[in-house]
Structure formats: C-alpha cells, structure tokens
ZAMAR-916192 format. One line per 2 residues: their letters; for each residue x negated, y negated, z of C-alpha. Coordinates in steps of 0.5 Angstrom, whole numbers, always signed. Layout:
BEGIN
a) X Y Z; ...;
END
This chain:
BEGIN
xx) -20 -66 +80; -16 -59 +80;
xx) -11 -59 +75; -3 -58 +77;
xx) -1 -51 +78; +6 -48 +75;
xx) +9 -42 +78; +12 -37 +75;
xx) +18 -34 +79; +21 -27 +77;
xx) +27 -24 +79; +28 -17 +77;
xx) +36 -14 +78; +41 -10 +75;
xx) +43 -13 +68; +50 -15 +71;
xx) +47 -20 +76; +42 -23 +71;
xx) +46 -30 +69; +47 -31 +77;
xx) +40 -30 +78; +38 -35 +72;
xx) +43 -40 +75; +40 -39 +82;
xx) +33 -41 +79; +35 -47 +76;
xx) +39 -49 +83; +32 -48 +87;
xx) +28 -53 +82; +26 -49 +76;
xx) +26 -53 +69; +29 -47 +65;
xx) +31 -40 +66; +30 -34 +61;
xx) +33 -27 +61; +30 -21 +59;
xx) +36 -16 +58; +35 -13 +52;
xx) +30 -8 +48; +29 -8 +41;
xx) +29 -1 +38; +25 +0 +32;
xx) +24 +6 +28; +19 +8 +23;
xx) +22 +4 +17; +24 -3 +17;
xx) +31 -2 +21; +31 -5 +28;
xx) +37 -5 +34; +38 -9 +40;
xx) +40 -4 +46; +42 -7 +53;
xx) +37 -5 +59; +40 -3 +65;
xx) +36 -8 +69; +34 -15 +67;
xx) +28 -19 +69; +30 -27 +70;
xx) +24 -32 +69; +23 -39 +71;
xx) +18 -44 +71; +17 -48 +77;
xx) +13 -55 +76; +7 -57 +80;
xx) +11 -62 +84; +16 -57 +87;
xx) +13 -53 +93; +13 -45 +91;
xx) +14 -43 +99; +20 -47 +100;
xx) +23 -45 +93; +22 -38 +95;
xx) +25 -39 +102; +31 -42 +98;
xx) +32 -36 +93; +31 -31 +98;
xx) +37 -35 +102; +41 -35 +96;
xx) +40 -28 +94; +42 -26 +101;
xx) +48 -30 +101; +51 -28 +95;
xx) +49 -20 +97; +45 -20 +90;
xx) +40 -14 +90; +34 -17 +87;
xx) +26 -17 +87; +23 -23 +87;
xx) +15 -25 +85; +12 -31 +85;
xx) +5 -32 +80; +1 -38 +80;
xx) -1 -40 +73; -8 -42 +71;
xx) -8 -49 +68; -9 -50 +61;
xx) -7 -54 +55; -1 -50 +53;
xx) +0 -55 +47; -7 -52 +44;
xx) -7 -45 +47; -3 -42 +42;
xx) -8 -44 +37; -13 -38 +39;
xx) -8 -33 +36; -10 -36 +29;
xx) -18 -35 +28; -21 -35 +21;
xx) -20 -29 +17; -24 -26 +11;
xx) -19 -22 +6; -22 -20 +0;
xx) -25 -26 -4; -21 -31 +1;
xx) -23 -34 +7; -17 -37 +11;
xx) -18 -42 +16; -13 -46 +20;
xx) -14 -54 +19; -16 -55 +26;
xx) -22 -50 +25; -29 -50 +21;
xx) -31 -45 +17; -35 -40 +20;
xx) -43 -42 +19; -46 -37 +14;
xx) -40 -37 +10; -41 -40 +3;
xx) -35 -43 +1; -32 -45 -6;
xx) -26 -49 -7; -23 -45 -13;
xx) -26 -41 -19; -28 -47 -23;
xx) -32 -50 -18; -35 -44 -17;
xx) -37 -43 -24; -40 -50 -25;
xx) -44 -49 -19; -46 -42 -19;
xx) -45 -39 -25; -46 -32 -23;
xx) -41 -33 -17; -46 -32 -11;
xx) -50 -37 -8; -56 -36 -4;
xx) -55 -29 -3; -49 -29 +0;
xx) -42 -27 -3; -38 -33 -4;
xx) -31 -34 -1; -25 -38 -4;
xx) -23 -42 +2; -16 -43 +4;
xx) -13 -47 +9; -6 -45 +12;
xx) -2 -49 +18; +2 -44 +22;
xx) +9 -47 +22; +16 -44 +22;
xx) +14 -40 +15; +12 -33 +14;
xx) +5 -32 +12; -2 -33 +15;
xx) -6 -27 +13; -5 -24 +19;
xx) +1 -19 +18; -2 -13 +14;
xx) +3 -14 +8; +0 -21 +7;
xx) -7 -18 +7; -5 -13 +2;
xx) -2 -18 -3; -8 -22 -2;
xx) -13 -17 -3; -9 -15 -10;
xx) -9 -22 -12; -16 -22 -11;
xx) -17 -16 -15; -12 -17 -21;
xx) -13 -25 -22; -20 -26 -19;
xx) -24 -23 -25; -20 -26 -31;
xx) -20 -33 -27; -27 -33 -26;
xx) -28 -32 -33; -23 -37 -35;
xx) -27 -42 -30; -34 -40 -33;
xx) -32 -42 -40; -29 -48 -38;
xx) -35 -50 -34; -41 -48 -38;
xx) -45 -53 -42; -44 -49 -48;
xx) -37 -50 -48; -37 -57 -48;
xx) -40 -57 -55; -36 -51 -58;
xx) -30 -56 -59; -34 -60 -64;
xx) -38 -54 -67; -37 -49 -73;
xx) -33 -43 -72; -40 -40 -71;
xx) -40 -41 -64; -42 -35 -60;
xx) -37 -37 -54; -31 -33 -54;
xx) -24 -37 -55; -22 -38 -48;
xx) -16 -34 -46; -10 -38 -43;
xx) -9 -38 -35; -5 -33 -33;
xx) +2 -35 -30; +4 -32 -24;
xx) +11 -32 -20; +11 -32 -12;
xx) +18 -29 -10; +19 -31 -3;
xx) +13 -36 -2; +14 -37 +5;
xx) +8 -41 +8; +5 -41 +0;
xx) -1 -37 +2; -1 -32 -4;
xx) +1 -38 -9; -5 -42 -6;
xx) -9 -36 -7; -7 -35 -14;
xx) -8 -42 -16; -15 -43 -13;
xx) -17 -37 -18; -14 -41 -24;
xx) -7 -38 -25; -1 -43 -26;
xx) +3 -41 -21; +11 -42 -19;
xx) +13 -41 -12; +20 -40 -10;
xx) +24 -39 -3; +31 -40 -1;
xx) +29 -43 +6; +28 -50 +6;
xx) +22 -50 +11; +19 -45 +7;
xx) +19 -49 +1; +16 -55 +5;
xx) +11 -51 +8; +9 -49 +1;
xx) +8 -56 -1; +5 -58 +5;
xx) +0 -53 +5; -1 -53 -3;
xx) -3 -61 -2; -8 -59 +3;
xx) -11 -54 -1; -12 -59 -7;
xx) -7 -54 -12; +0 -56 -15;
xx) +4 -50 -16; +11 -51 -18;
xx) +16 -50 -12; +23 -48 -13;
xx) +28 -47 -7; +32 -42 -10;
xx) +35 -35 -8; +32 -29 -12;
xx) +29 -30 -19; +36 -32 -23;
xx) +34 -39 -23; +28 -38 -29;
xx) +29 -35 -35; +21 -35 -36;
xx) +17 -29 -36; +10 -29 -32;
xx) +4 -25 -33; +4 -23 -26;
xx) +10 -23 -21; +8 -22 -13;
xx) +14 -21 -8; +12 -20 -1;
xx) +19 -18 +1; +23 -13 +5;
xx) +25 -6 +2; +32 -8 +1;
xx) +31 -14 -2; +26 -11 -7;
xx) +31 -6 -9; +36 -11 -10;
xx) +32 -15 -14; +29 -10 -18;
xx) +32 -12 -25; +31 -19 -24;
xx) +23 -18 -22; +23 -13 -29;
xx) +26 -19 -33; +21 -24 -30;
xx) +15 -20 -32; +13 -20 -39;
xx) +12 -14 -43; +5 -11 -40;
xx) +5 -15 -34; +4 -14 -27;
xx) +8 -14 -21; +5 -14 -14;
xx) +10 -12 -9; +9 -11 -1;
xx) +13 -12 +5; +15 -4 +5;
xx) +15 +0 +11; +12 +7 +9;
xx) +18 +11 +10; +22 +7 +5;
xx) +16 +7 +0; +19 +12 -5;
xx) +26 +9 -5; +23 +2 -7;
xx) +18 +5 -12; +24 +9 -15;
xx) +28 +3 -16; +23 -1 -19;
xx) +21 +5 -24; +28 +5 -26;
xx) +28 -2 -28; +22 -1 -33;
xx) +16 -1 -29; +10 +4 -28;
xx) +6 +5 -22; -1 +3 -23;
xx) -3 +4 -15; -1 +5 -8;
xx) -4 +2 -2; -3 +3 +5;
xx) -5 -1 +11; -3 +0 +19;
xx) +0 -5 +23; +2 -6 +30;
xx) +3 +0 +35; +11 +1 +36;
xx) +12 +5 +42; +10 +12 +40;
xx) +8 +10 +33; +4 +6 +29;
xx) +7 +2 +23; +5 +4 +16;
xx) +6 -1 +11; +6 +0 +3;
xx) +4 -4 -3; +5 -3 -10;
xx) +1 -5 -17; +6 -4 -22;
xx) +6 -5 -30; +12 -7 -34;
xx) +13 -2 -40; +12 -5 -47;
xx) +18 -5 -51; +15 +0 -55;
xx) +14 +5 -49; +21 +4 -47;
xx) +23 +6 -54; +19 +12 -54;
xx) +21 +14 -47; +29 +13 -49;
x) +29 +8 -43;
END
C-alpha cells in the first residue's frame, strides 16, 4: 500500500508581498506557512547579522487529502486577482517517518577515547567499549582487550541543549579532556581495582603500592547537554557542572543518569556561585563570555591547575588568550579545528589548554 504523499508549495515573490502569499497558502489548504526573507550574514569571527533579502520564498505543506492540482488552480487564481507577481512550484515529498528521520543526523562518533552514541543506536560492532575507567582497570589492566583500543561509551540524547559531539568546539574539548584526565584517572582506577590494593590498607607501610591520589575535581562551566561532564566523570573525575539555562541542567541530569554518573549540577550564571577551587576547569563558551569570565575562571582554578577553553573562533583567539593570561594563566597548548563552510570561508575554531600560575610564579613575575 502506497503511503500518502504531502506536497510542498513554494511561492517566490518580492519581500513586500511575502505576508500576503503566506496567507494565500493558508487559505488554499496548507496547514502552515514559512517565510524566508532574511539572510544570516556571518564573518570569520562569531559575529552575525540578519539582512533582509530583496526576494522571499514562502513555503507551505499541503496534506495528502488535499488535491495538489486544485490547490495550484486556487493559488494561481488568487495571485491573478491580487495582481501579485510570484513563481509557484509544487514538489511531492517522499513519504517517511519524519518523527524518526531526524535521528539519521546523529551517528555514533569516536572522539579521542570516547565513543558517543545516541540512546536509540547500538555501539558499532568491533568497538570494545567500557563504561568507565574503573571498569576498564578491573577487567583489562592494560587498558586494552582482544587487541582493540577500548572506547569509553557515552550515551547522549540530542535535545534542546548544546553538546552532541558533532560541533568542532565540543570535539576539541573532548579530545583535551581525554588527554589530560585519561592518564591520571586510569591510574587511579587501576589502583582501586587491582587485588594488591585491597590488601594494602591492612598491610604495613612496606607495601609497594603507591598511595592513591585523590580523583581530580573538575568544573564544567556552561555544561549544555552534559557531555563534557559525563566524559570527565567516566574517567574518574569528581565533577561539578553549571549552566544558567534550566533546559541544560535538566538535560545534563538526564544524560548523566543514563550514563550511570552523578555530577553535582547547579543552575547558575558564571562561576560566582562557588568558592571552591578545581584541579581542572572546562568552559566551552563564546569568546565574549570567556573574556568576561576570565577573572572568575582564574579564581575557580587552583594554583597549578588546568583550564581548558573552547568555543573560540580563530580570529578572536588572540583576544581570548590575552584576557586569560592577564587573569593569571599561561598557555600550554593551542589547538584548532575546521568547522562548516560559511559562504566563501571555512569556520576555524580554537581551543586552549592553560595552566594557572602558582603564587610563587606570580610573585616572581610581579603579577
């Protein structure tokens, strides 16, 4: 049995007639109408402006029970009576489950040590996954299994919150979190999981097992979907996550629960809500916010701690770096990644790994 087919109707006209054309589509049986009469003009930084187009495209969708031919006749007659110059196009739409089709845009992604998978998808065959660093250490002390590189599995439900791993800024942060938390967290998990450690507490100080370092504390500023917090927690970090948007904190809480981790989640603006200092601070934010928050980020990072920032367009990288250095950080690494094609240029995004200067270093430099 053939599925019912919808019809897309498009009217191209001058911008001044767009509202009238939208009403004509509704009057002739379309369930709704969309007007495209503005252009988003981007430069190579993060700035964008909306400009009015000289022409507009007005789109409506005709349900299967309506006759495309009769609707075309209706529209053409209405346009003639109103002396409206517009080009009419009718395009049949292939039947599909639109409620499910959007999921095709979220395939599994391998980023650094992480495998990000939406909840409706199975992890790709051939990927050897682990839930977290402790499980890896307990089952595979060398971090590998069957000759395959292990992946830390993260399930993220793409909702209203930013952060599915697809954007270059998120990918840069995940790579850097994997590199900077992975080694120490794996060692911590291995120490907790090996049999020799279970006897260390009751044995004398002659045990050859080194003392276990405390799990690093990490702050995720502007947590979005929670993907960065979840990634760090799965590597063994103790995580605090904050965002001013309720949808983001709810998404982080739901995604964290689905991944079996429990970061501390706070709905708040900036970093002023906490007096704590963290071993690692991560902020994937726009450049203007990173510049404004630089002093707060410095206060929240312990002396000698690490700051990972991204969300920075390449043209603004020097400006952000200067603000963070002024606040008391020194640059350890600068990393870049290409984004989307935007007109005649390709987006270029930047991330920094920075170290908080020690008090001794500040005194030596006169800061």
